[in-house]
ZALO-118744 format. One record per residue (C-alpha): residue number from 1; residue in one letter; y, z, x. Coordinates in pm, 1 decimal. Each point is the difference from the previous one (the first is absolute). Example, Ala and Ser with C-alpha at 12.3 -4.5 7.8 and 13.67 -1.06 7.14 Angstrom:
2
(1 "A" (-450.0 780.0 1230.0))
(2 "S" (344.0 -66.0 137.0))
***
This chain:
176
(1 "M" (7335.9 8269.0 10036.7))
(2 "L" (274.9 263.1 -12.7))
(3 "K" (-29.0 262.7 -251.6))
(4 "M" (273.6 41.7 -249.4))
(5 "P" (76.2 344.2 -168.6))
(6 "P" (-69.5 22.8 -348.5))
(7 "A" (291.6 -89.0 -245.4))
(8 "F" (246.0 31.3 266.9))
(9 "Q" (354.3 -85.9 -107.0))
(10 "M" (267.7 -132.9 311.9))
(11 "P" (316.2 190.4 -33.0))
(12 "N" (292.8 -179.6 -59.4))
(13 "V" (288.5 229.3 57.5))
(14 "N" (380.9 -53.2 -81.2))
(15 "L" (162.7 219.5 291.6))
(16 "E" (333.1 3.2 -156.0))
(17 "E" (-147.8 103.9 -337.5))
(18 "V" (-193.0 288.6 207.7))
(19 "S" (294.8 115.9 189.6))
(20 "A" (226.1 2.9 -343.1))
(21 "E" (-283.8 213.6 -152.4))
(22 "L" (16.6 265.1 262.8))
(23 "A" (407.4 0.9 13.6))
(24 "R" (-12.6 63.4 -377.9))
(25 "T" (-252.4 260.4 -18.3))
(26 "G" (69.8 194.3 336.5))
(27 "K" (-370.5 -39.4 95.7))
(28 "R" (-19.2 -44.6 379.5))
(29 "V" (-323.9 -209.2 32.5))
(30 "H" (-158.2 -252.3 -221.0))
(31 "V" (-365.1 -106.4 129.5))
(32 "L" (-35.9 -395.4 -25.8))
(33 "W" (-386.9 49.2 55.3))
(34 "Q" (-250.2 219.7 162.8))
(35 "E" (-336.9 -160.5 86.9))
(36 "A" (-275.2 91.3 235.2))
(37 "E" (175.0 -158.8 295.2))
(38 "T" (343.3 -42.7 -87.0))
(39 "L" (305.9 218.1 -143.5))
(40 "A" (340.0 -165.7 -116.3))
(41 "F" (278.6 176.1 -129.5))
(42 "V" (398.2 30.6 -32.4))
(43 "A" (180.9 253.9 113.3))
(44 "R" (371.3 132.0 -117.0))
(45 "G" (183.4 168.6 295.0))
(46 "R" (29.2 353.6 21.1))
(47 "E" (347.5 158.6 101.1))
(48 "Y" (-177.3 321.4 171.9))
(49 "R" (-304.3 -168.8 213.0))
(50 "S" (-51.1 197.4 291.1))
(51 "E" (-345.8 13.8 65.2))
(52 "F" (-211.3 -225.8 237.7))
(53 "H" (-346.7 -116.4 -154.0))
(54 "I" (-272.4 -70.7 201.6))
(55 "N" (-196.0 -296.8 -180.6))
(56 "P" (-380.0 -32.5 68.4))
(57 "A" (55.1 -373.1 -58.7))
(58 "D" (240.8 -297.0 107.3))
(59 "E" (283.1 -21.2 -235.1))
(60 "V" (221.2 -312.3 -53.5))
(61 "M" (343.1 71.7 -159.8))
(62 "Y" (243.1 -292.8 -140.6))
(63 "M" (340.3 102.3 -96.2))
(64 "L" (73.3 -142.9 -382.4))
(65 "R" (335.9 138.4 -30.4))
(66 "G" (241.1 218.2 233.6))
(67 "E" (-48.3 132.9 316.8))
(68 "M" (-280.5 212.5 168.1))
(69 "R" (34.0 221.6 324.7))
(70 "L" (-342.0 36.9 99.6))
(71 "H" (-3.5 312.6 257.1))
(72 "Y" (-327.8 -10.2 182.6))
(73 "R" (-123.0 202.9 284.3))
(74 "T" (-102.7 -132.0 331.0))
(75 "S" (-346.2 107.8 189.8))
(76 "E" (227.5 193.4 217.7))
(77 "G" (157.6 189.1 -309.9))
(78 "K" (339.9 -159.9 -4.7))
(79 "E" (166.7 -61.4 -336.4))
(80 "E" (87.9 -377.3 -3.4))
(81 "V" (172.2 -209.5 -332.2))
(82 "S" (-99.4 -367.2 -92.0))
(83 "V" (258.7 -131.2 -252.6))
(84 "L" (-157.2 -212.7 -292.0))
(85 "T" (251.2 -190.2 -175.4))
(86 "E" (-46.5 -169.4 -317.9))
(87 "G" (-279.5 -289.1 26.7))
(88 "S" (-150.9 182.8 326.0))
(89 "I" (-346.6 78.7 59.3))
(90 "I" (-135.9 235.3 247.0))
(91 "Y" (-361.1 92.7 95.1))
(92 "T" (-112.0 357.6 86.8))
(93 "P" (-318.0 40.3 147.6))
(94 "S" (-182.8 306.8 -87.8))
(95 "G" (38.3 345.3 141.8))
(96 "I" (348.4 -72.7 90.0))
(97 "P" (224.1 272.8 -157.0))
(98 "H" (235.2 -174.4 -230.7))
(99 "S" (310.9 91.7 -255.7))
(100 "P" (124.9 -271.3 -185.9))
(101 "R" (367.9 113.7 -114.3))
(102 "F" (175.3 -202.9 -252.0))
(103 "P" (216.1 60.8 -290.4))
(104 "P" (-130.5 61.7 -398.6))
(105 "D" (178.8 -379.9 -55.1))
(106 "A" (-234.6 -150.9 295.0))
(107 "F" (-355.1 -106.3 -77.8))
(108 "A" (-283.8 -103.5 193.7))
(109 "L" (-316.0 -159.8 -14.8))
(110 "I" (-279.7 187.3 210.6))
(111 "I" (-368.6 -154.9 70.9))
(112 "E" (-257.0 215.0 160.7))
(113 "R" (-372.8 58.5 -2.0))
(114 "K" (-141.3 201.2 -302.4))
(115 "R" (-94.7 350.9 145.6))
(116 "A" (-395.7 38.9 37.1))
(117 "A" (-101.6 356.3 -179.0))
(118 "G" (66.2 294.6 201.7))
(119 "E" (252.1 -197.1 222.0))
(120 "I" (321.1 214.9 89.3))
(121 "D" (350.0 -70.8 -14.3))
(122 "A" (233.3 213.0 216.2))
(123 "F" (397.2 85.0 -58.8))
(124 "Q" (172.8 185.8 252.9))
(125 "W" (301.8 142.6 2.4))
(126 "Y" (234.8 65.5 349.0))
(127 "C" (287.2 236.6 41.6))
(128 "P" (313.6 -149.5 -24.8))
(129 "K" (150.3 226.8 262.8))
(130 "C" (-249.9 20.8 282.7))
(131 "D" (-234.1 -295.2 -108.8))
(132 "D" (-317.2 272.0 1.2))
(133 "L" (-249.2 -115.7 -241.6))
(134 "L" (49.7 252.8 -310.4))
(135 "Y" (-309.4 -94.0 -239.9))
(136 "E" (-254.1 -244.8 -60.7))
(137 "G" (-162.0 -54.0 -296.6))
(138 "R" (-341.4 -159.2 -52.6))
(139 "F" (-93.4 -178.3 -309.9))
(140 "V" (-287.9 -207.0 -142.8))
(141 "V" (171.0 -298.4 -194.2))
(142 "S" (-226.8 -122.0 -221.2))
(143 "D" (226.2 -153.2 -278.4))
(144 "Y" (365.5 -118.3 145.6))
(145 "A" (128.6 -12.5 -381.2))
(146 "L" (-34.8 367.0 49.0))
(147 "D" (291.1 -16.1 228.3))
(148 "P" (-128.4 200.2 316.3))
(149 "V" (324.3 -7.1 178.6))
(150 "S" (146.6 219.4 -292.5))
(151 "T" (-306.3 232.9 21.1))
(152 "A" (73.7 32.7 377.7))
(153 "Y" (357.9 91.9 -77.4))
(154 "A" (-48.0 266.9 -230.1))
(155 "A" (-270.3 166.0 250.5))
(156 "F" (260.5 -11.5 285.0))
(157 "F" (340.7 69.5 -200.1))
(158 "D" (-166.7 272.8 -233.9))
(159 "S" (-78.8 231.4 332.9))
(160 "E" (288.0 129.5 194.3))
(161 "Q" (-275.2 110.1 251.4))
(162 "H" (-94.7 -357.5 34.7))
(163 "R" (369.8 -74.9 27.9))
(164 "T" (77.6 214.8 283.1))
(165 "C" (7.7 -101.5 363.5))
(166 "G" (-242.4 229.5 222.6))
(167 "G" (229.1 -148.3 293.9))
(168 "C" (351.4 104.7 -95.8))
(169 "G" (-32.0 141.7 -329.3))
(170 "N" (197.7 -280.0 -194.6))
(171 "V" (-98.1 12.0 -384.1))
(172 "T" (26.6 -344.1 -120.1))
(173 "P" (157.7 -29.4 -331.7))
(174 "D" (-157.3 -149.8 -309.9))
(175 "P" (213.6 -287.8 -113.7))
(176 "R" (-201.0 -73.2 -327.4))
***
C-alpha cells in the first residue's frame, strides 16, 4: 500500500494569476511548491541576466509568456543559444551551464528537483571581451523562495575584483 503524506493538499495553481502578481509586485520568483523531491516556480525575466547557472538537478523550463534565449555552454566550452517561444518547453540536464535570458514582461515555469541538504549550485560569469571565466560563485540553495539568483548577482556585481578579467583586464559593468 502507498504511504500518503499527512494532510497534503495538492497545489492547483493559476499560472496567469501568478504571472500577473509578479508583474504587479516586481518580484522575480514565485515558488509554487517545494517538496522533498520537487520544486516548481514561475520566474519573471531579468533584463540584465548574464551568468551561467550550473544546477545539480535536471530542469524543465516552459515559456508561459514571451520569448527566452537560453544560452548554454557545450562540453567543449562553446556558447550556444536555444530560442524558446511562448508555449515551448525545454529539458536541461544537470551540470549544463545555462543562462535563461528573457525580458521582465516574459514568464517561465521551472520544474526541477529540490536540492538535497548541502547540495551546491554554481553561478559563472565569463568575460564579454575574451570569454575567460571571470568568477564562479557557489551557493547552497536550501529555499528557492529566497531568490538565489539575486544573491549570486550581488556577490558578483558588488565586487570589482570579481568583474575584472585576469586575461584581458576588461571590467564588466554593473547593469543593475
